[in-house]
C-alpha positions as CSV (number, residue, x, y, z in Angstrom):
1,M,-29.2,48.8,-7.6
2,V,-29.9,52.2,-9.8
3,I,-31.2,53.8,-7.6
4,R,-27.8,53.4,-4.6
5,F,-25.8,54.0,-8.0
6,I,-27.3,57.5,-9.1
7,D,-27.1,58.4,-4.9
8,V,-23.6,57.9,-4.5
9,D,-22.9,61.4,-2.1
10,C,-19.6,62.1,-4.1
11,N,-21.3,62.1,-7.7
12,I,-23.9,64.2,-9.4
13,P,-27.0,62.3,-9.6
14,T,-28.0,63.5,-12.6
15,A,-24.3,62.7,-13.9
16,Q,-25.0,58.9,-12.8
17,L,-28.4,58.5,-14.1
18,Q,-27.2,60.2,-17.7
19,L,-24.5,57.1,-16.9
20,I,-27.1,54.5,-16.4
21,L,-29.0,55.8,-19.3
22,D,-26.0,55.8,-21.8
23,I,-25.4,52.3,-20.7
24,C,-29.3,51.6,-21.3
25,G,-28.9,52.7,-24.6
26,S,-25.4,50.7,-26.0
27,V,-26.9,47.5,-24.9
28,D,-27.8,45.4,-28.2
29,S,-31.8,44.9,-27.8
30,S,-30.6,41.9,-30.1
31,S,-28.6,39.9,-27.3
32,F,-31.8,39.4,-25.2
33,A,-32.6,36.5,-27.0
34,T,-29.4,34.9,-25.6
35,N,-29.3,36.5,-22.4
36,P,-32.5,38.2,-21.5
37,F,-30.1,39.7,-18.9
38,A,-27.3,41.4,-21.1
39,L,-28.5,44.4,-19.9
40,L,-28.5,43.6,-16.2
41,D,-24.6,42.0,-16.5
42,E,-23.3,45.4,-18.4
43,L,-25.1,47.7,-15.8
44,Y,-23.4,45.4,-12.8
45,S,-20.2,45.2,-14.5
46,H,-20.2,49.1,-14.8
47,V,-20.8,49.8,-11.0
48,L,-18.7,47.0,-9.6
49,K,-15.7,48.8,-12.0
50,S,-16.4,51.9,-10.6
51,S,-16.3,51.0,-7.8
52,K,-14.0,52.7,-4.7
53,E,-13.9,49.3,-3.1
54,M,-13.7,46.7,-5.9
55,E,-11.3,44.3,-4.4
56,R,-13.2,44.2,-1.3
57,A,-16.2,43.8,-3.2
58,M,-15.2,40.9,-5.5
59,S,-13.8,39.1,-2.9
60,I,-17.2,39.4,-1.0
61,L,-19.2,37.9,-4.1
62,G,-16.3,35.2,-4.7
63,A,-16.5,33.6,-0.2
64,I,-20.6,33.8,-1.3
65,F,-21.0,31.8,-4.6
66,Y,-18.2,29.4,-2.6
67,L,-20.3,28.8,0.3
68,N,-23.1,28.6,-2.0
69,G,-25.3,26.2,-0.1
70,S,-22.4,25.0,2.7
71,Q,-22.6,27.8,5.1
72,S,-25.2,30.7,5.7
73,V,-23.7,33.5,4.8
74,T,-25.3,36.1,6.5
75,L,-23.8,39.8,6.8
76,R,-22.4,39.1,11.0
77,F,-20.5,35.9,8.9
78,L,-19.0,38.0,6.1
79,Q,-17.8,40.6,8.7
80,V,-16.3,38.4,10.7
81,L,-14.8,36.7,7.9
82,F,-13.1,39.8,6.4
83,Q,-12.7,41.5,9.7
84,L,-15.2,44.9,8.2
85,E,-17.6,46.7,10.6
86,H,-21.4,46.7,9.3
87,E,-20.9,50.7,7.8
88,D,-18.2,48.6,5.8
89,I,-19.8,46.5,4.0
90,M,-22.9,48.8,3.7
91,V,-20.5,51.1,1.7
92,I,-18.9,48.2,-0.4
93,F,-22.4,47.0,-1.5
């Protein structure tokens, strides 16, 4: 996830890396005792908030969580459900 975030074509890779490093430095390490995924949560939150496709990404994630276990959630299933092309889903995620 971090590599894809840094490798986004429309952004300068060193600036993207600096954002990741700033996020890592801002997370209080004492929070790891209660939430071992605090850093990962913060990284995902930032990436999702900065996504140009946030609404669609949230809709797709919501469907995946809602259908968890009751439906085989494949890439093809998501394409049909949201009427998206393969490339659209790859850009979103």
